[in-house]
TIMI-2910 file (N, C-alpha, C, CB; in pm, 1 decimal, decimal comma, always signed):
<rs>
+----------+----------+----------+----------+----------+----------+----------+----------+----------+----------+----------+----------+------+
!      n_x !      n_y !      n_z !     ca_x !     ca_y !     ca_z !      c_x !      c_y !      c_z !     cb_x !     cb_y !     cb_z ! resn !
+----------+----------+----------+----------+----------+----------+----------+----------+----------+----------+----------+----------+------+
! +28069,7 ! +19851,6 !  -6709,8 ! +28047,5 ! +19712,2 !  -6681,2 ! +27954,6 ! +19650,7 !  -6784,1 ! +27991,2 ! +19695,2 !  -6541,6 !  Met !
! +28009,5 ! +19567,3 !  -6868,8 ! +27928,2 ! +19499,3 !  -6968,9 ! +27907,0 ! +19583,5 !  -7092,0 ! +27795,6 ! +19461,1 !  -6911,0 !  Gly !
! +27847,7 ! +19522,9 !  -7190,4 ! +27819,1 ! +19591,1 !  -7315,6 ! +27681,4 ! +19654,3 !  -7308,9 ! +27828,6 ! +19494,0 !  -7434,5 !  Leu !
! +27669,9 ! +19774,1 !  -7359,6 ! +27539,8 ! +19839,3 !  -7356,5 ! +27486,3 ! +19866,6 !  -7496,5 ! +27548,4 ! +19968,7 !  -7278,6 !  Ser !
! +27568,1 ! +19843,5 !  -7600,8 ! +27524,4 ! +19869,8 !  -7736,9 ! +27551,5 ! +19748,1 !  -7824,7 ! +27595,0 ! +19994,3 !  -7793,7 !  Gln !
! +27481,9 ! +19743,9 !  -7936,2 ! +27508,3 ! +19638,1 !  -8033,2 ! +27444,6 ! +19505,7 !  -7997,2 ! +27654,8 ! +19619,1 !  -8048,0 !  Gly !
! +27499,9 ! +19401,4 !  -8055,8 ! +27448,7 ! +19265,8 !  -8036,3 ! +27472,0 ! +19217,2 !  -7893,6 ! +27514,4 ! +19169,8 !  -8135,3 !  Glu !
! +27380,6 ! +19134,5 !  -7841,9 ! +27405,2 ! +19075,3 !  -7710,3 ! +27529,0 ! +18985,9 !  -7714,6 ! +27282,1 ! +18994,5 !  -7663,1 !  Pro !
! +27603,7 ! +18983,1 !  -7606,6 ! +27724,1 ! +18900,3 !  -7600,0 ! +27682,7 ! +18754,0 !  -7588,0 ! +27815,0 ! +18942,4 !  -7480,1 !  Arg !
! +27744,7 ! +18668,1 !  -7665,7 ! +27713,9 ! +18525,2 !  -7662,6 ! +27814,0 ! +18452,3 !  -7575,6 ! +27713,4 ! +18466,1 !  -7804,3 !  Arg !
! +27765,4 ! +18354,7 !  -7502,7 ! +27852,3 ! +18269,9 !  -7422,2 ! +27885,7 ! +18148,7 !  -7507,3 ! +27784,6 ! +18228,4 !  -7285,6 !  Met !
! +28008,9 ! +18137,3 !  -7550,2 ! +28047,8 ! +18028,3 !  -7639,0 ! +28084,8 ! +17903,5 !  -7560,9 ! +28164,1 ! +18070,8 !  -7727,0 !  Asn !
! +28012,0 ! +17798,0 !  -7585,2 ! +28040,4 ! +17673,1 !  -7519,2 ! +28113,4 ! +17575,1 !  -7608,5 ! +27914,4 ! +17612,4 !  -7470,3 !  Gly !
! +28087,6 ! +17581,7 !  -7739,0 ! +28153,3 ! +17492,2 !  -7832,2 ! +28085,5 ! +17357,4 !  -7841,8 ! +28295,5 ! +17473,6 !  -7793,1 !  Gly !
! +28155,4 ! +17264,3 !  -7903,1 ! +28103,4 ! +17129,3 !  -7920,5 ! +28199,3 ! +17028,3 !  -7858,5 ! +28080,9 ! +17098,2 !  -8070,0 !  Gln !
! +28142,2 ! +16922,7 !  -7808,5 ! +28218,5 ! +16812,9 !  -7749,3 ! +28171,8 ! +16682,5 !  -7812,0 ! +28202,0 ! +16809,2 !  -7594,0 !  Leu !
! +28258,9 ! +16582,7 !  -7812,3 ! +28219,6 ! +16448,2 !  -7856,8 ! +28162,9 ! +16372,6 !  -7737,5 ! +28341,1 ! +16370,6 !  -7919,5 !  Arg !
! +28054,0 ! +16305,7 !  -7759,9 ! +27994,3 ! +16222,7 !  -7655,4 ! +28088,2 ! +16105,0 !  -7628,6 ! +27850,9 ! +16172,7 !  -7696,9 !  Cys !
! +28124,2 ! +16080,6 !  -7501,3 ! +28214,3 ! +15969,6 !  -7470,9 ! +28149,4 ! +15832,4 !  -7493,8 ! +28261,5 ! +15980,2 !  -7327,3 !  Pro !
! +28017,3 ! +15828,3 !  -7510,3 ! +27946,0 ! +15702,3 !  -7526,3 ! +27920,8 ! +15667,2 !  -7673,3 ! +27814,3 ! +15708,3 !  -7451,8 !  Tyr !
! +27865,9 ! +15763,9 !  -7750,4 ! +27831,3 ! +15733,6 !  -7889,5 ! +27927,7 ! +15795,8 !  -7990,1 ! +27691,4 ! +15781,4 !  -7918,5 !  Cys !
! +28009,0 ! +15891,5 !  -7946,9 ! +28106,6 ! +15954,3 !  -8034,8 ! +28054,2 ! +16068,3 !  -8120,2 ! +28163,1 ! +15852,9 !  -8122,6 !  Gly !
! +27923,9 ! +16098,1 !  -8111,5 ! +27866,7 ! +16207,3 !  -8190,9 ! +27889,1 ! +16341,2 !  -8120,7 ! +27715,6 ! +16183,9 !  -8215,1 !  Leu !
! +27883,4 ! +16449,2 !  -8199,4 ! +27901,5 ! +16582,6 !  -8143,0 ! +27778,0 ! +16625,8 !  -8065,3 ! +27932,2 ! +16683,7 !  -8253,6 !  Leu !
! +27801,7 ! +16704,3 !  -7961,3 ! +27694,8 ! +16763,9 !  -7882,9 ! +27734,6 ! +16907,6 !  -7852,8 ! +27667,8 ! +16683,2 !  -7751,1 !  Gln !
! +27636,8 ! +16997,0 !  -7844,3 ! +27663,8 ! +17138,0 !  -7815,6 ! +27666,9 ! +17160,7 !  -7665,3 ! +27557,7 ! +17228,9 !  -7881,5 !  Asp !
! +27770,4 ! +17231,5 !  -7618,2 ! +27780,3 ! +17270,0 !  -7477,4 ! +27726,4 ! +17411,9 !  -7467,8 ! +27929,5 ! +17260,0 !  -7422,9 !  Arg !
! +27612,2 ! +17429,3 !  -7398,0 ! +27541,5 ! +17557,4 !  -7394,9 ! +27520,4 ! +17600,8 !  -7249,5 ! +27404,9 ! +17547,0 !  -7469,5 !  Val !
! +27539,6 ! +17729,9 !  -7223,7 ! +27520,3 ! +17785,6 !  -7089,2 ! +27371,5 ! +17801,9 !  -7059,1 ! +27592,7 ! +17921,6 !  -7075,5 !  Ala !
! +27335,9 ! +17781,2 !  -6931,7 ! +27198,5 ! +17801,9 !  -6886,1 ! +27189,3 ! +17936,0 !  -6813,8 ! +27152,5 ! +17685,7 !  -6792,9 !  Thr !
! +27067,2 ! +17977,8 !  -6782,9 ! +27047,6 ! +18100,7 !  -6705,4 ! +27108,5 ! +18090,0 !  -6566,0 ! +26898,9 ! +18132,9 !  -6694,4 !  Leu !
! +27121,6 ! +17969,0 !  -6515,3 ! +27175,6 ! +17945,3 !  -6381,0 ! +27327,9 ! +17937,1 !  -6381,1 ! +27117,4 ! +17816,9 !  -6323,1 !  Glu !
! +27391,7 ! +17975,4 !  -6493,4 ! +27538,4 ! +17975,1 !  -6508,0 ! +27597,2 ! +17834,7 !  -6497,7 ! +27601,9 ! +18064,7 !  -6402,1 !  His !
! +27522,5 ! +17737,1 !  -6546,7 ! +27570,6 ! +17599,7 !  -6556,9 ! +27574,6 ! +17565,3 !  -6705,2 ! +27478,9 ! +17499,0 !  -6476,1 !  Glu !
! +27614,9 ! +17444,8 !  -6737,2 ! +27623,3 ! +17400,8 !  -6876,5 ! +27534,4 ! +17280,0 !  -6897,3 ! +27768,8 ! +17367,9 !  -6915,8 !  Trp !
! +27475,3 ! +17271,5 !  -7015,7 ! +27394,4 ! +17156,9 !  -7054,0 ! +27442,4 ! +17112,6 !  -7192,4 ! +27239,8 ! +17191,7 !  -7053,9 !  Val !
! +27440,9 ! +16981,9 !  -7216,8 ! +27484,1 ! +16926,9 !  -7344,7 ! +27360,4 ! +16899,4 !  -7429,5 ! +27568,7 ! +16797,0 !  -7324,9 !  Leu !
! +27348,7 ! +16972,7 !  -7541,7 ! +27230,3 ! +16964,6 !  -7626,5 ! +27261,5 ! +16901,5 !  -7760,7 ! +27171,1 ! +17102,1 !  -7647,1 !  Leu !
! +27160,1 ! +16843,9 !  -7819,1 ! +27170,4 ! +16781,9 !  -7950,5 ! +27181,0 ! +16891,5 !  -8055,9 ! +27048,5 ! +16689,3 !  -7978,4 !  Glu !
! +27284,0 ! +16888,0 !  -8142,0 ! +27295,6 ! +16990,0 !  -8246,3 ! +27194,3 ! +16967,9 !  -8358,8 ! +27437,2 ! +16990,7 !  -8303,5 !  Pro !
! +27150,2 ! +17075,9 !  -8418,6 ! +27063,2 ! +17071,5 !  -8537,6 ! +26933,8 ! +16994,9 !  -8517,1 ! +27137,3 ! +17010,3 !  -8652,0 !  Asp !
! +26878,5 ! +16999,6 !  -8398,0 ! +26749,4 ! +16935,5 !  -8372,7 ! +26664,6 ! +17032,0 !  -8289,7 ! +26767,2 ! +16797,1 !  -8299,0 !  Met !
! +26553,7 ! +17078,7 !  -8348,3 ! +26465,6 ! +17171,4 !  -8277,1 ! +26319,5 ! +17128,4 !  -8293,2 ! +26485,4 ! +17316,2 !  -8328,9 !  Thr !
! +26276,8 ! +17029,7 !  -8214,8 ! +26137,3 ! +16985,1 !  -8223,6 ! +26042,7 ! +17089,1 !  -8163,4 ! +26119,5 ! +16849,7 !  -8151,9 !  Pro !
! +25914,4 ! +17075,3 !  -8191,3 ! +25815,6 ! +17160,8 !  -8126,3 ! +25822,9 ! +17136,8 !  -7976,0 ! +25671,6 ! +17133,0 !  -8180,9 !  Leu !
! +25826,6 ! +17244,6 !  -7900,2 ! +25850,4 ! +17235,4 !  -7755,7 ! +25745,4 ! +17151,8 !  -7683,4 ! +25854,3 ! +17373,8 !  -7695,5 !  Ala !
! +25620,3 ! +17158,9 !  -7724,4 ! +25517,1 ! +17084,5 !  -7652,2 ! +25528,6 ! +16933,1 !  -7671,9 ! +25379,9 ! +17131,1 !  -7696,6 !  His !
! +25612,8 ! +16886,9 !  -7764,6 ! +25631,0 ! +16743,1 !  -7786,1 ! +25744,4 ! +16685,0 !  -7702,2 ! +25657,6 ! +16716,0 !  -7932,6 !  Thr !
! +25814,3 ! +16771,2 !  -7628,6 ! +25930,1 ! +16729,1 !  -7549,3 ! +25893,8 ! +16734,2 !  -7401,2 ! +26054,3 ! +16819,2 !  -7578,9 !  Val !
! +25931,5 ! +16632,8 !  -7322,9 ! +25903,5 ! +16636,3 !  -7179,2 ! +25963,1 ! +16762,9 !  -7114,5 ! +25960,1 ! +16509,5 !  -7110,7 !  Pro !
! +25891,2 ! +16821,1 !  -7023,0 ! +25927,1 ! +16949,2 !  -6962,0 ! +26071,2 ! +16956,5 !  -6915,2 ! +25837,3 ! +16976,6 !  -6846,6 !  Thr !
! +26119,9 ! +16854,4 !  -6847,0 ! +26254,4 ! +16858,7 !  -6789,6 ! +26365,3 ! +16848,6 !  -6893,6 ! +26270,2 ! +16748,0 !  -6690,0 !  Glu !
! +26330,0 ! +16821,0 !  -7019,5 ! +26429,4 ! +16808,2 !  -7127,0 ! +26413,8 ! +16916,2 !  -7233,8 ! +26418,6 ! +16671,1 !  -7191,8 !  His !
! +26326,1 ! +17012,5 !  -7210,7 ! +26291,5 ! +17116,1 !  -7307,8 ! +26372,6 ! +17242,4 !  -7279,2 ! +26139,2 ! +17146,7 !  -7304,1 !  Arg !
! +26462,9 ! +17279,0 !  -7369,0 ! +26547,7 ! +17396,2 !  -7350,5 ! +26518,0 ! +17498,9 !  -7458,9 ! +26697,1 ! +17356,9 !  -7352,5 !  Trp !
! +26479,4 ! +17620,3 !  -7416,8 ! +26447,7 ! +17728,7 !  -7509,1 ! +26569,6 ! +17820,1 !  -7518,8 ! +26320,8 ! +17808,2 !  -7462,6 !  Ile !
! +26612,2 ! +17849,0 !  -7641,9 ! +26730,2 ! +17932,3 !  -7664,5 ! +26693,6 ! +18079,7 !  -7655,2 ! +26793,0 ! +17901,5 !  -7801,6 !  Glu !
! +26771,7 ! +18155,1 !  -7576,5 ! +26751,0 ! +18298,4 !  -7558,9 ! +26837,8 ! +18376,8 !  -7657,0 ! +26782,3 ! +18340,4 !  -7414,0 !  Leu !
! +26814,5 ! +18506,4 !  -7669,0 ! +26886,7 ! +18589,0 !  -7766,3 ! +27036,5 ! +18596,4 !  -7740,1 ! +26829,9 ! +18728,0 !  -7766,7 !  Ser !
! +27080,0 ! +18575,4 !  -7614,9 ! +27223,8 ! +18582,1 !  -7584,5 ! +27292,9 ! +18446,0 !  -7597,1 ! +27244,4 ! +18636,5 !  -7443,7 !  Asp !
! +27219,6 ! +18343,9 !  -7643,8 ! +27278,0 ! +18212,4 !  -7664,4 ! +27259,2 ! +18116,2 !  -7548,4 ! +27421,8 ! +18227,0 !  -7691,7 !  Gly !
! +27217,3 ! +18167,4 !  -7431,1 ! +27191,2 ! +18077,8 !  -7318,0 ! +27056,6 ! +18009,4 !  -7337,7 ! +27193,7 ! +18155,6 !  -7183,3 !  Arg !
! +27032,6 ! +17905,2 !  -7258,2 ! +26905,8 ! +17832,2 !  -7267,5 ! +26839,4 ! +17826,7 !  -7130,5 ! +26928,3 ! +17688,9 !  -7322,7 !  Val !
! +26708,1 ! +17809,1 !  -7133,6 ! +26631,3 ! +17796,7 !  -7010,6 ! +26512,3 ! +17704,7 !  -7035,5 ! +26584,3 ! +17935,8 !  -6959,7 !  Thr !
! +26457,4 ! +17650,4 !  -6927,6 ! +26338,1 ! +17566,7 !  -6935,8 ! +26217,2 ! +17658,8 !  -6922,3 ! +26338,0 ! +17454,2 !  -6824,7 !  Val !
! +26122,9 ! +17648,8 !  -7015,6 ! +26003,1 ! +17733,2 !  -7013,3 ! +25880,3 ! +17644,1 !  -7005,4 ! +25996,3 ! +17825,3 !  -7138,8 !  Val !
! +25790,6 ! +17673,1 !  -6910,8 ! +25667,2 ! +17596,7 !  -6894,1 ! +25551,1 ! +17693,8 !  -6879,3 ! +25675,9 ! +17501,4 !  -6771,2 !  Cys !
! +25444,4 ! +17676,9 !  -6944,0 ! +25425,8 ! +17593,9 !  -7062,6 ! +25477,1 ! +17667,7 !  -7185,7 ! +25277,0 ! +17555,6 !  -7080,2 !  Pro !
! +25512,5 ! +17594,9 !  -7289,6 ! +25564,2 ! +17659,4 !  -7410,3 ! +25451,9 ! +17714,4 !  -7497,6 ! +25648,5 ! +17561,0 !  -7490,5 !  Pro !
! +25486,4 ! +17805,0 !  -7583,9 ! +25396,6 ! +17852,9 !  -7688,1 ! +25371,3 ! +17734,2 !  -7781,6 ! +25457,4 ! +17977,9 !  -7765,9 !  Asp !
! +25250,2 ! +17716,4 !  -7834,7 ! +25220,2 ! +17599,2 !  -7918,1 ! +25310,6 ! +17582,7 !  -8040,9 ! +25078,4 ! +17607,0 !  -7963,8 !  Pro !
! +25367,8 ! +17691,7 !  -8092,1 ! +25450,4 ! +17683,8 !  -8212,1 ! +25598,7 ! +17703,0 !  -8182,2 ! +25405,0 ! +17787,1 !  -8312,5 !  Phe !
! +25633,0 ! +17708,1 !  -8054,1 ! +25772,1 ! +17732,9 !  -8015,0 ! +25858,4 ! +17608,8 !  -8035,0 ! +25779,0 ! +17778,3 !  -7868,8 !  Gln !
! +25978,9 ! +17630,0 !  -8084,9 ! +26076,7 ! +17522,8 !  -8102,9 ! +26169,7 ! +17521,4 !  -7982,5 ! +26157,4 ! +17541,1 !  -8235,6 !  Arg !
! +26231,8 ! +17408,1 !  -7957,1 ! +26322,8 ! +17398,2 !  -7843,2 ! +26442,9 ! +17312,9 !  -7881,2 ! +26250,8 ! +17338,9 !  -7719,7 !  Cys !
! +26539,3 ! +17307,9 !  -7792,9 ! +26655,1 ! +17219,0 !  -7806,9 ! +26636,0 ! +17106,9 !  -7706,1 ! +26792,5 ! +17295,8 !  -7783,7 !  Arg !
! +26693,7 ! +16989,8 !  -7734,9 ! +26682,2 ! +16878,3 !  -7641,9 ! +26820,6 ! +16834,2 !  -7595,9 ! +26607,0 ! +16760,7 !  -7707,0 !  Ile !
! +26823,0 ! +16774,0 !  -7478,4 ! +26948,8 ! +16722,3 !  -7424,5 ! +26999,1 ! +16608,9 !  -7513,9 ! +26930,4 ! +16672,9 !  -7277,6 !  Glu !
! +27130,7 ! +16603,9 !  -7530,0 ! +27190,2 ! +16500,1 !  -7614,8 ! +27154,4 ! +16360,2 !  -7565,3 ! +27342,6 ! +16516,2 !  -7619,5 !  His !
! +27143,9 ! +16342,6 !  -7434,7 ! +27118,5 ! +16206,9 !  -7382,9 ! +26985,2 ! +16149,9 !  -7430,7 ! +27121,1 ! +16207,9 !  -7230,7 !  Arg !
! +26890,9 ! +16236,2 !  -7475,8 ! +26766,5 ! +16184,3 !  -7533,5 ! +26790,5 ! +16123,5 !  -7670,9 ! +26661,8 ! +16295,3 !  -7543,2 !  Leu !
! +26891,9 ! +16171,6 !  -7741,4 ! +26920,4 ! +16123,1 !  -7876,9 ! +27038,4 ! +16026,0 !  -7881,6 ! +26948,1 ! +16240,4 !  -7968,6 !  Ala !
! +27112,0 ! +16014,8 !  -7772,4 ! +27231,5 ! +15930,1 !  -7767,5 ! +27191,7 ! +15783,0 !  -7777,2 ! +27311,9 ! +15955,9 !  -7637,5 !  Cys !
! +27250,7 ! +15714,0 !  -7872,6 ! +27216,1 ! +15573,6 !  -7894,3 ! +27266,4 ! +15481,9 !  -7783,3 ! +27271,7 ! +15527,3 !  -8026,4 !  Ser !
! +27357,7 ! +15529,0 !  -7699,2 ! +27414,0 ! +15446,6 !  -7593,2 ! +27321,4 ! +15436,8 !  -7471,9 ! +27548,2 ! +15502,0 !  -7550,9 !  Trp !
! +27248,4 ! +15544,1 !  -7441,3 ! +27161,4 ! +15547,2 !  -7322,8 ! +27030,4 ! +15473,2 !  -7347,8 ! +27132,1 ! +15692,0 !  -7281,8 !  His !
! +26985,2 ! +15402,8 !  -7247,9 ! +26853,6 ! +15340,3 !  -7253,6 ! +26752,0 ! +15442,6 !  -7205,1 ! +26847,9 ! +15208,9 !  -7167,7 !  Arg !
! +26645,0 ! +15459,7 !  -7282,6 ! +26541,2 ! +15556,7 !  -7247,8 ! +26405,4 ! +15489,0 !  -7241,7 ! +26538,5 ! +15672,2 !  -7349,0 !  Leu !
! +26314,0 ! +15548,9 !  -7164,6 ! +26176,3 ! +15498,8 !  -7168,2 ! +26121,2 ! +15512,0 !  -7310,0 ! +26086,1 ! +15575,7 !  -7066,8 !  Pro !
! +26031,0 ! +15426,0 !  -7347,8 ! +25975,1 ! +15423,9 !  -7482,3 ! +25920,9 ! +15560,2 !  -7526,3 ! +25865,2 ! +15320,7 !  -7490,0 !  Arg !
! +25865,9 ! +15638,5 !  -7436,5 ! +25807,6 ! +15768,6 !  -7470,5 ! +25911,2 ! +15866,0 !  -7525,3 ! +25740,8 ! +15829,0 !  -7348,6 !  Ala !
! +26038,8 ! +15849,4 !  -7490,4 ! +26142,7 ! +15941,8 !  -7534,9 ! +26215,0 ! +15895,1 !  -7660,6 ! +26242,5 ! +15962,2 !  -7425,0 !  His !
! +26189,8 ! +15775,2 !  -7708,8 ! +26266,0 ! +15719,0 !  -7819,2 ! +26248,3 ! +15789,2 !  -7953,9 ! +26229,5 ! +15577,9 !  -7834,5 !  Gln !
! +26140,8 ! +15864,3 !  -7980,8 ! +26132,8 ! +15933,4 !  -8110,5 ! +26245,6 ! +16034,7 !  -8132,5 ! +25999,6 ! +16004,2 !  -8122,1 !  Pro !
! +26318,2 ! +16073,3 !  -8029,1 ! +26424,3 ! +16172,0 !  -8043,3 ! +26557,5 ! +16110,8 !  -8082,5 ! +26440,1 ! +16248,0 !  -7915,7 !  Phe !
! +26565,0 ! +15981,2 !  -8094,4 ! +26689,6 ! +15915,7 !  -8133,5 ! +26728,3 ! +15956,8 !  -8275,1 ! +26676,0 ! +15762,4 !  -8123,8 !  Arg !
! +26856,4 ! +15980,6 !  -8293,7 ! +26909,7 ! +16014,9 !  -8425,4 ! +26953,4 ! +15886,0 !  -8492,7 ! +27028,7 ! +16116,6 !  -8415,0 !  Arg !
! +26916,0 ! +15867,0 !  -8616,1 ! +26952,6 ! +15747,9 !  -8690,9 ! +27088,5 ! +15773,6 !  -8755,5 ! +26843,9 ! +15711,7 !  -8798,2 !  Val !
! +27183,5 ! +15683,6 !  -8731,2 ! +27315,2 ! +15695,9 !  -8792,4 ! +27340,4 ! +15573,5 !  -8879,1 ! +27426,2 ! +15711,5 !  -8684,6 !  Thr !
! +27419,1 ! +15593,5 !  -8983,8 ! +27450,5 ! +15480,8 !  -9072,3 ! +27596,6 ! +15450,8 !  -9068,2 ! +27407,6 ! +15509,1 !  -9215,2 !  Thr !
+----------+----------+----------+----------+----------+----------+----------+----------+----------+----------+----------+----------+------+
</rs>
């Protein structure tokens, strides 16, 4: 049952287009066997991201929320924080991706 040697098995979620802004987002499995849509290629310092939006990537490719983070730990953020279509509180706006 399961793999016991070699690399940990990765759960492949792939990428989806956001129905609102049209940009790609990563579909990633959580420890709770659910899926979360994360912003690709963005890994801010974890302590700069609100707790409920801070996703730490594990060795098997899944993500989990960790509180409190290590001061130098990087995290992934939910796409909706960077999506230009959603209205966010001013405190979350630094995560917006600039598109041309």
